[in-house]
C-alpha positions as CSV (number, residue, x, y, z in Angstrom):
1,M,0.0,0.0,0.0
2,S,1.4,3.4,-1.0
3,L,1.1,6.4,1.3
4,A,-1.0,9.4,0.3
5,P,1.1,12.3,-0.8
6,A,1.9,14.9,1.9
7,P,-0.4,18.0,1.6
8,E,1.2,21.1,0.1
9,P,2.1,23.9,2.5
10,W,-0.7,26.4,2.9
11,R,-0.1,29.7,1.1
12,I,-2.2,32.8,1.3
13,E,-1.8,33.6,-2.4
14,Q,-3.1,30.2,-3.4
15,A,-6.0,30.5,-0.9
16,N,-7.1,33.8,-2.3
17,C,-6.9,32.4,-5.9
18,Q,-9.2,29.6,-4.8
19,R,-11.6,32.1,-3.2
20,A,-11.6,34.2,-6.4
21,D,-12.4,31.1,-8.5
22,A,-15.3,30.3,-6.1
23,L,-16.7,33.8,-6.5
24,A,-16.3,33.7,-10.3
25,A,-18.8,30.8,-10.3
26,F,-21.5,33.4,-9.4
27,G,-21.0,35.0,-12.8
28,F,-18.3,37.6,-11.9
29,T,-15.3,38.4,-14.1
30,E,-11.9,37.4,-12.8
31,R,-11.2,41.0,-11.9
32,Q,-14.5,41.5,-10.1
33,A,-14.0,38.3,-8.2
34,R,-10.5,39.3,-7.0
35,F,-11.9,42.6,-5.8
36,L,-14.7,41.0,-4.0
37,V,-12.3,38.7,-2.2
38,Q,-10.5,41.7,-0.7
39,V,-13.8,43.3,0.2
40,L,-15.2,40.2,1.9
41,L,-12.0,39.5,3.8
42,H,-11.3,42.9,5.1
43,A,-14.4,45.1,5.2
44,G,-17.6,43.6,3.8
45,V,-18.4,47.1,2.5
46,F,-17.0,49.3,-0.3
47,V,-17.6,52.4,-2.3
48,E,-17.6,52.7,-6.1
49,R,-14.3,54.5,-6.4
50,Q,-12.5,51.6,-4.7
51,Y,-13.6,49.2,-7.3
52,A,-12.7,51.6,-10.1
53,H,-9.2,52.1,-8.5
54,F,-8.7,48.3,-8.1
55,A,-9.8,47.7,-11.7
56,G,-7.8,50.6,-13.2
57,I,-10.9,52.2,-14.7
58,T,-12.9,55.4,-14.3
59,H,-16.5,55.8,-13.3
60,G,-18.6,54.7,-16.2
61,Q,-20.7,51.9,-17.6
62,K,-18.5,49.1,-16.3
63,T,-18.7,50.3,-12.7
64,T,-22.4,51.0,-13.0
65,D,-23.1,47.5,-14.4
66,F,-21.1,45.9,-11.6
67,L,-22.9,47.7,-8.8
68,A,-26.3,47.1,-10.5
69,R,-25.6,43.4,-10.7
70,L,-24.7,43.2,-7.0
71,V,-27.9,45.1,-6.0
72,D,-30.3,43.5,-8.4
73,R,-29.2,40.0,-7.4
74,Q,-29.5,41.1,-3.7
75,Y,-25.9,40.3,-3.1
76,A,-25.3,43.8,-1.7
77,M,-27.3,46.5,-0.1
78,P,-26.7,50.2,-1.1
79,I,-26.5,52.5,1.8
80,A,-26.9,56.3,1.3
81,T,-24.5,58.4,3.2
82,G,-26.0,61.9,2.5
83,A,-26.1,64.0,-0.6
84,L,-26.2,61.8,-3.8
85,H,-23.0,63.3,-5.2
86,R,-21.1,62.0,-2.2
87,G,-21.7,58.4,-3.1
88,R,-23.1,55.3,-1.5
89,L,-21.7,52.4,0.4
90,F,-22.4,48.8,-0.8
91,H,-22.6,46.2,2.0
92,L,-22.2,42.6,0.9
93,H,-24.6,40.5,2.9
94,Y,-25.5,37.5,0.7
95,K,-24.4,34.5,2.8
96,P,-23.5,32.2,-0.2
97,L,-20.8,34.6,-1.2
98,W,-19.3,34.4,2.3
99,S,-19.6,30.6,2.4
100,A,-17.8,30.5,-1.0
101,I,-14.7,32.0,0.6
102,G,-14.9,29.9,3.8
103,E,-16.2,32.7,6.1
104,P,-20.0,32.1,6.4
105,D,-20.1,33.5,9.9
106,S,-17.9,36.6,9.4
107,R,-19.1,39.6,11.4
108,F,-18.6,41.7,8.3
109,R,-21.7,40.2,6.8
110,K,-23.9,41.5,9.5
111,A,-25.6,44.9,9.7
112,A,-23.5,47.5,11.5
113,T,-23.8,51.2,12.3
114,L,-22.8,53.7,9.6
115,G,-19.8,54.7,11.7
116,R,-18.5,51.2,11.8
117,L,-19.0,50.7,8.1
118,I,-17.0,53.9,7.4
119,E,-14.2,52.6,9.5
120,R,-14.1,49.4,7.4
121,V,-14.0,51.5,4.1
122,M,-11.0,53.4,5.5
123,L,-9.2,50.1,6.2
124,L,-10.1,48.7,2.8
125,D,-8.5,51.8,1.3
126,A,-5.3,51.1,3.1
127,V,-5.3,47.5,1.9
128,L,-6.0,48.4,-1.7
129,A,-3.3,51.1,-1.6
130,E,-0.5,48.5,-1.3
131,R,-0.9,45.8,-3.8
132,D,2.6,44.5,-3.4
133,L,1.7,43.0,0.0
134,V,-0.7,40.1,0.6
135,W,-3.2,41.2,3.2
136,L,-4.3,38.8,5.9
137,G,-7.9,39.2,7.2
138,P,-9.5,36.2,9.0
139,S,-7.8,35.0,12.1
140,A,-7.4,31.5,10.6
141,D,-5.4,33.0,7.7
142,K,-3.1,34.9,10.2
143,L,-2.5,31.8,12.3
144,R,-1.6,29.7,9.3
145,F,0.5,32.3,7.7
146,F,2.7,33.1,10.7
147,A,3.0,29.5,11.7
148,S,4.5,28.9,8.3
149,Q,6.6,32.0,8.1
150,C,8.4,31.9,11.5
151,N,11.4,29.7,11.7
152,E,11.5,26.9,14.3
153,A,13.3,29.0,16.9
154,A,11.0,32.0,16.6
155,R,7.7,30.0,16.1
156,L,5.1,30.9,18.7
157,R,3.0,28.5,20.8
158,Q,-0.7,28.8,20.2
159,G,-1.3,30.8,23.4
160,E,1.3,33.4,22.4
161,Y,-0.6,34.7,19.4
162,P,-2.8,37.8,20.0
163,R,-5.9,36.7,21.7
164,I,-8.7,37.4,24.1
165,C,-10.0,34.7,26.4
166,F,-13.6,34.2,27.6
167,G,-14.8,31.9,30.4
168,E,-12.9,29.7,32.8
169,G,-11.6,26.2,33.0
170,P,-12.9,23.7,30.4
171,A,-15.3,26.3,29.1
172,K,-12.5,28.8,28.4
173,V,-12.6,30.0,24.8
174,A,-9.8,32.0,23.0
175,R,-10.6,34.4,20.2
176,Y,-7.4,34.9,18.2
177,F,-6.5,38.2,16.5
178,P,-9.7,39.8,18.0
179,D,-9.0,43.3,16.6
180,K,-10.0,42.1,13.1
181,L,-7.4,44.4,11.5
182,P,-5.6,43.6,8.3
183,I,-2.0,42.6,8.4
184,G,0.1,43.1,5.3
185,A,2.7,40.4,4.6
186,N,5.3,39.7,2.1
187,P,5.2,35.9,1.5
188,Y,8.9,35.9,0.6
189,G,10.3,37.9,3.5
190,S,9.9,41.2,5.3
191,P,8.4,43.6,6.1
192,H,5.1,43.0,7.8
193,V,2.6,45.8,8.2
194,F,0.1,45.9,11.1
195,L,-2.7,48.4,10.4
196,Y,-4.4,50.2,13.3
197,L,-7.3,52.6,12.6
198,V,-7.5,55.3,15.3
199,T,-11.0,55.9,16.4
200,K,-10.6,57.5,19.8
201,P,-8.5,60.4,21.2
202,S,-7.2,58.2,24.0
203,P,-4.7,55.4,23.1
204,A,-5.9,53.1,25.8
205,D,-7.2,50.5,23.3
206,F,-4.1,50.9,21.2
207,R,-1.9,50.1,24.2
208,A,-3.9,46.8,24.7
209,F,-3.4,46.1,20.9
210,L,0.4,46.5,21.3
211,I,0.6,44.3,24.4
212,R,-1.4,41.6,22.6
213,H,1.0,41.7,19.6
214,T,4.3,41.9,21.5
215,N,5.1,38.2,21.2
216,L,4.3,38.2,17.5
217,L,6.3,41.3,16.7
218,G,9.2,39.7,18.6
219,A,9.1,36.7,16.3
220,L,9.3,38.7,13.1
221,H,12.5,40.0,11.5
222,E,11.0,43.3,10.3
223,W,7.7,45.0,10.9
224,T,5.8,48.3,10.8
225,V,2.8,49.4,13.0
226,R,0.9,51.8,10.8
227,L,-1.5,54.1,12.5
228,L,-4.3,55.5,10.3
229,F,-5.7,58.9,11.6
230,P,-9.0,60.4,10.3
231,Q,-8.5,64.1,10.0
232,H,-10.6,65.0,13.1
233,L,-8.2,62.9,15.3
234,T,-4.9,64.2,14.1
235,K,-4.4,66.1,17.4
236,A,-4.0,62.7,19.0
237,I,-0.9,61.8,17.1
238,P,1.6,62.8,19.8
239,V,-0.2,60.7,22.5
240,Y,-0.3,57.7,20.2
241,R,3.4,58.1,19.5
242,D,4.1,58.2,23.3
243,A,2.0,55.0,23.8
244,A,4.0,53.3,21.0
245,R,7.3,54.3,22.6
246,D,6.2,53.0,26.0
247,H,5.3,49.5,24.7
248,L,7.6,49.1,21.8
249,A,10.8,51.0,22.6
250,I,11.3,50.6,26.4
251,A,11.5,47.3,28.2
252,V,10.4,47.2,31.9
253,A,13.5,46.7,34.0
254,P,13.8,43.1,35.3
255,S,14.2,44.5,38.8
256,S,10.8,46.1,38.5
257,V,8.9,43.1,37.2
258,E,8.7,41.2,40.5
259,E,7.5,44.3,42.4
260,L,4.9,44.9,39.6
261,R,3.7,41.4,40.1
262,W,3.3,41.9,43.8
263,F,1.6,45.3,43.2
264,F,-0.9,43.8,40.8
265,H,-1.8,41.0,43.1
266,E,-2.2,43.4,46.0
267,R,-4.2,45.9,43.8
268,R,-6.6,43.1,42.9
269,R,-6.9,41.9,46.5
270,L,-7.7,45.4,47.7
271,A,-10.3,45.9,44.9
272,Q,-12.0,42.6,46.0
273,T,-11.8,43.5,49.7
274,P,-12.9,47.2,50.1
275,S,-12.5,47.0,53.9
276,A,-8.7,46.3,53.6
277,S,-6.3,49.1,54.0
278,P,-3.2,49.6,51.8
279,D,0.2,49.6,53.5
280,R,3.2,51.8,52.9
281,R,4.7,49.4,50.3
282,F,1.5,49.5,48.3
283,M,1.4,53.3,48.4
284,D,5.0,53.5,47.2
285,A,4.2,51.2,44.4
286,V,1.2,53.3,43.4
287,K,3.6,56.2,42.9
288,A,6.3,54.2,41.2
289,F,3.9,52.6,38.7
290,A,1.7,55.5,38.0
291,G,0.9,56.2,34.3
292,P,-1.0,54.7,31.4
293,R,1.5,52.1,30.5
294,Y,1.2,50.3,33.9
295,S,-2.6,50.7,33.8
296,A,-2.6,48.9,30.4
297,L,-0.3,46.2,31.8
298,Y,-2.6,45.7,34.8
299,R,-5.6,45.2,32.5
300,A,-3.6,42.7,30.4
301,W,-2.4,40.9,33.6
302,L,-6.0,40.6,34.9
303,A,-7.0,39.0,31.6
304,G,-3.9,36.8,30.9
305,G,-1.9,36.6,34.0
306,D,1.9,36.8,34.4
307,P,2.9,36.3,30.7
308,A,1.9,39.9,30.2
309,L,4.6,40.9,32.7
310,W,7.3,38.6,31.4
311,Q,6.9,39.9,27.8
312,S,7.1,43.5,29.1
313,E,10.7,42.9,30.2
314,S,11.8,41.4,27.0
315,T,14.3,43.5,25.0
316,I,13.6,41.8,21.6
317,V,11.0,44.3,20.4
318,P,12.9,47.4,21.8
319,D,16.1,46.1,20.1
320,A,14.2,45.8,16.8
321,V,13.1,49.4,17.2
322,S,16.6,50.6,18.0
323,R,17.9,48.8,14.9
324,E,15.1,50.3,12.8
325,R,13.7,46.9,12.0
326,G,10.6,47.8,13.9
327,R,8.9,51.1,12.9
328,L,5.8,53.2,13.6
329,D,4.1,55.1,10.8
330,C,1.4,57.7,11.3
331,V,-0.7,58.3,8.3
332,V,-3.4,61.0,8.1
333,L,-6.3,59.9,5.9
334,S,-7.7,62.4,3.4
335,R,-10.1,60.5,1.1
336,Q,-13.4,62.0,-0.1
337,Y,-15.5,59.8,2.3
338,L,-14.1,61.8,5.2
339,H,-17.1,64.1,5.2
340,L,-18.4,61.3,7.4
341,S,-15.2,60.9,9.5
342,S,-16.9,62.3,12.6
343,L,-18.9,59.1,12.7
344,V,-15.7,57.1,13.3
345,G,-15.6,55.7,16.8
346,V,-19.4,56.1,17.2
347,A,-20.8,52.6,17.5
């Protein structure tokens, strides 16, 4: 008896080609199918100019026919955003399309607020702007890709990938790459681009994003964290840069980690026992570990335990930053849809 041939290594380019072929079976051209793959994986919604840009054509009969086919067949729902000359959004909601690409339960298929849809259009613009990268969307794609890209020494264990856990004990469930943000990858090397759309003046959520991704960044040779700022949030650029410096460029001193661990345990105990009184050591720790970085670490520690502290003292990511293999980009968005940018962050 001969053994079955070993399966070929999973490749994102091949997976996307198979997805495009599956969508072409619905009657789309090869170009339309490739565009819809990007929309379905990264946003679920798009505007006409994005298709025109992807296809290398101008507004005209071809774009009109494509949109009409989507709406007439009830594959997509047009959503008016104001004055007619400012365009419409097209939300893809037809479940067989999502099933065809292997994502029947994607949250992008479901109805969302206008503000949330605008955020996704912004992210799709960033994806379409860099066609030399392959963009990872679903968490399963990201897990497969990085497992295949990292060498044996740098390969992460399952629990070291970005995740949020729910429940306790046997009922505990992990949601990997919970931020649902595109990651740009070069299948043949570096760099990797981690997109983050800024939706709030405060970088508290961004700090949590960086803490979740620390292990993964440390496993990569070269990477960029790219912050996308809608125009009404550009004043927040300095505080986001400060947050990035805290978590990417400066390791927590090893001598401080054990004291932080004691402080976090004591802080949780006191929160659970309001009648207890803090001692002098605790009050000194409050002063020593004041600031948003330690507040973010405390929240990460509550959710994931001591690994959040151990990774904070690692010098791998700060070393990448000092050698300019790890970078932060701040990009101010200026597309025409930004007459609605004030809706960003309004769920």
